[in-house]
Every structure is written in C-alpha cells, then in structure tokens.
C-alpha positions as semicolon CSV with decimal commas, in nm:
position;residue;x (nm);y (nm);z (nm)
1;M;14,042;7,016;13,169
2;G;14,040;7,199;13,496
3;F;14,270;7,277;13,775
4;S;14,491;7,016;13,931
5;I;14,649;7,195;14,235
6;S;14,714;7,184;14,617
7;W;14,778;7,469;14,843
8;L;14,881;7,532;15,199
9;G;14,763;7,845;15,367
10;F;14,954;7,990;15,669
11;R;14,757;8,246;15,891
12;D;14,924;8,562;15,980
13;Y;15,209;8,510;15,754
14;G;15,335;8,724;15,471
15;A;15,452;8,573;15,130
16;K;15,820;8,604;15,213
17;E;15,789;8,429;15,550
18;A;15,581;8,143;15,399
19;A;15,845;8,114;15,123
20;A;16,106;8,083;15,385
21;L;15,925;7,788;15,530
22;F;15,996;7,590;15,209
23;G;16,346;7,727;15,186
24;R;16,244;7,946;14,895
25;Q;16,240;8,312;14,814
26;L;16,002;8,532;14,594
27;G;16,060;8,527;14,225
28;D;15,900;8,721;13,966
29;P;15,538;8,850;14,017
30;S;15,241;8,736;13,793
31;E;14,873;8,802;13,763
32;D;14,827;8,415;13,800
33;F;14,971;8,119;13,966
34;D;15,116;7,945;13,648
35;A;15,463;7,846;13,818
36;P;15,500;7,498;13,963
37;I;15,513;7,679;14,308
38;S;15,364;8,019;14,368
39;V;15,271;8,227;14,674
40;Y;14,984;8,483;14,731
41;A;14,914;8,689;15,031
42;S;14,542;8,716;15,101
43;E;14,368;9,032;15,235
44;K;14,255;8,804;15,523
45;H;14,631;8,775;15,629
46;W;14,690;8,432;15,487
47;A;14,986;8,328;15,282
48;I;14,897;8,066;15,018
49;I;15,156;7,840;14,877
50;I;15,012;7,687;14,559
51;L;15,160;7,366;14,418
52;Q;15,111;7,234;14,061
53;P;15,001;6,970;13,996
54;C;14,781;6,845;14,289
55;S;14,980;6,647;14,549
56;F;14,708;6,452;14,713
57;P;14,750;6,234;14,903
58;N;15,077;6,404;14,995
59;P;15,205;6,572;15,214
60;P;15,168;6,296;15,472
61;S;15,023;6,377;15,817
62;Q;15,359;6,364;15,987
63;Y;15,470;6,660;15,763
64;L;15,164;6,847;15,827
65;A;15,187;6,792;16,201
66;A;15,536;6,925;16,185
67;I;15,481;7,242;15,963
68;S;15,159;7,333;16,173
69;Q;15,354;7,345;16,490
70;G;15,310;7,686;16,654
71;R;15,082;7,803;16,357
72;E;14,760;7,744;16,178
73;V;14,757;7,580;15,834
74;I;14,488;7,513;15,590
75;I;14,554;7,251;15,332
76;A;14,351;7,217;15,000
77;H;14,359;6,957;14,728
78;I;14,170;7,022;14,419
79;E;14,122;6,799;14,103
80;E;13,862;6,955;13,905
81;H;13,859;6,687;13,620
82;M;13,759;6,441;13,897
83;M;13,532;6,678;14,087
84;F;13,750;6,606;14,393
85;A;13,800;6,876;14,665
86;R;13,961;6,833;15,011
87;V;14,019;7,094;15,267
88;E;14,169;7,059;15,632
89;L;14,281;7,277;15,906
90;W;14,594;7,178;16,114
91;R;14,684;7,374;16,436
92;D;14,985;7,309;16,665
93;G;15,064;6,977;16,512
94;K;14,702;6,847;16,521
95;N;14,439;6,799;16,248
96;I;14,127;7,008;16,364
97;W;13,896;6,917;16,102
98;K;13,870;6,790;15,734
99;V;13,599;6,834;15,468
100;W;13,604;6,647;15,127
101;H;13,404;6,561;14,833
102;G;13,459;6,319;14,553
103;A;13,197;6,287;14,283
104;D;13,324;5,972;14,131
105;K;13,054;5,770;14,338
106;N;12,789;6,031;14,396
107;V;12,751;6,399;14,321
108;R;12,633;6,436;14,695
109;D;12,931;6,268;14,831
110;L;13,059;6,454;15,133
111;H;13,271;6,359;15,420
112;T;13,378;6,555;15,737
113;T;13,583;6,491;16,054
114;G;13,664;6,680;16,354
115;D;13,547;7,032;16,496
116;L;13,415;7,218;16,196
117;P;13,385;7,592;16,173
118;S;13,062;7,732;16,266
119;S;12,981;7,858;15,938
120;F;12,994;7,512;15,792
121;E;12,635;7,429;15,836
122;A;12,518;7,738;15,653
123;L;12,752;7,654;15,373
124;K;12,628;7,295;15,354
125;R;12,267;7,405;15,336
126;R;12,350;7,657;15,063
127;C;12,534;7,404;14,840
128;F;12,287;7,115;14,882
129;S;12,002;7,360;14,814
130;K;12,154;7,463;14,482
131;Q;12,236;7,092;14,419
132;D;11,848;7,015;14,470
133;E;11,744;7,289;14,232
134;E;11,978;7,151;13,956
135;D;11,872;6,788;14,034
136;I;11,509;6,882;13,959
137;K;11,605;7,043;13,649
138;G;11,800;6,744;13,541
139;T;12,121;6,918;13,472
140;E;12,447;6,760;13,559
141;V;12,622;7,018;13,799
142;D;12,809;6,952;14,102
143;F;12,767;7,215;14,382
144;V;12,869;7,004;14,665
145;F;13,220;7,015;14,507
146;D;13,219;7,398;14,602
147;L;13,148;7,329;14,978
148;P;13,517;7,252;15,079
149;L;13,641;7,527;14,856
150;D;13,400;7,786;14,971
151;L;13,485;7,709;15,336
152;A;13,858;7,756;15,265
153;A;13,793;8,070;15,083
154;E;13,557;8,211;15,376
155;L;13,852;8,148;15,612
156;T;14,159;8,256;15,406
157;G;14,020;8,489;15,131
158;F;14,157;8,258;14,857
159;R;13,976;8,063;14,595
160;H;14,171;7,932;14,318
161;D;13,905;7,989;14,045
162;E;13,804;8,334;14,130
163;G;14,011;8,608;13,973
164;A;14,055;8,957;14,090
165;P;14,225;9,236;13,911
166;D;14,460;9,335;14,190
167;R;14,582;8,986;14,275
168;T;14,954;8,938;14,260
169;F;15,120;8,592;14,297
170;F;15,502;8,534;14,313
171;E;15,690;8,240;14,176
172;L;15,882;8,068;14,452
173;I;16,229;8,010;14,350
174;E;16,531;7,837;14,515
175;K;16,715;8,048;14,753
176;T;17,018;8,220;14,606
177;A;17,349;8,164;14,806
178;Q;17,466;8,461;15,009
179;P;17,819;8,578;14,932
C-alpha cells in the first residue's frame, strides 16, 4: 500500500523544542514512526515532526506562515499509493520554494515554484536520467516521485523510507499538567 504521511522539519531545533511547538512532549522511543504523531532529530540538526496519515492539502498557508516566523521549516506530503510527493520550504512567514510530483496524469509530471536550492537541477537530471533508462526498458517505475523527497533528504537528512539502525523516533503525547 505504501506510506501516507506528512512531515514538518524545523532547522536547528531539537526534538523537545519541536514537540513544544505543537503543545506536546516526548513519549516512548521507537525504531520507527508508527505513532499518529512522532518526532525524529536528524544528524543535520533538523527536528522532523511526522504526521500519519498524510494531511495534504493541510496545513493551510496561513498556518505555515505563522509557524515559520523566525525559523526555517520544510513541509513534505507523501502519498505513495498515488505516487504523489510535495515538498516546500518556508522561512520567516514566506514560502520560498515548492516542488511536487503527481503521477496520476504522467510519470514525468513535475512542478516547481520559487527560488529552488542550487542542488535541484543536478537532482532533476539524475532522476530524469533514471526515468529515461526505465522508459526504454518498458518498465513501470516512477523515479520522478523521488525528486522532491531526495531534495528534502539532502537538506534535512531525513527520508521516510530509508531506515538506519541508529534512528530513534519518539511518539509525541499531550503535555501532562504540572502540579
């Protein structure tokens, strides 16, 4: 069936600080993000809040503008069963760029807006080159789907479908009342 998740990455935030943005605290650790809301702190100093299932098209732009005030936030929406992936960067209340792919019309469907990272063109060439090779073979593979996800992983150090033995996720739970 595939993943159906959204995630928000907060640059230079720890897991506890990112949880606090949502009025939550860290719960039990896990090797995977199987809770409805989880957090992971990447080696590249991004705290990743993972929501299940995918919340696209939410959160609305007004919310993203507010939560990105004074910080840099990457938002990803992934619906693998539809081969849909969307990643965007918000900074100081403004959307800087977006990259999205939806294979429902065409496996090469790709849209971009804004001031993309300098690495985008190289990633695009690599994904489309792989797609060209598979198209020649006649196989039904979608490498363009990986482009937004590869871009987000390059920046944050997190890719939802790449495991690592030392990754630790925490369930986010409601804050307990202080006596």
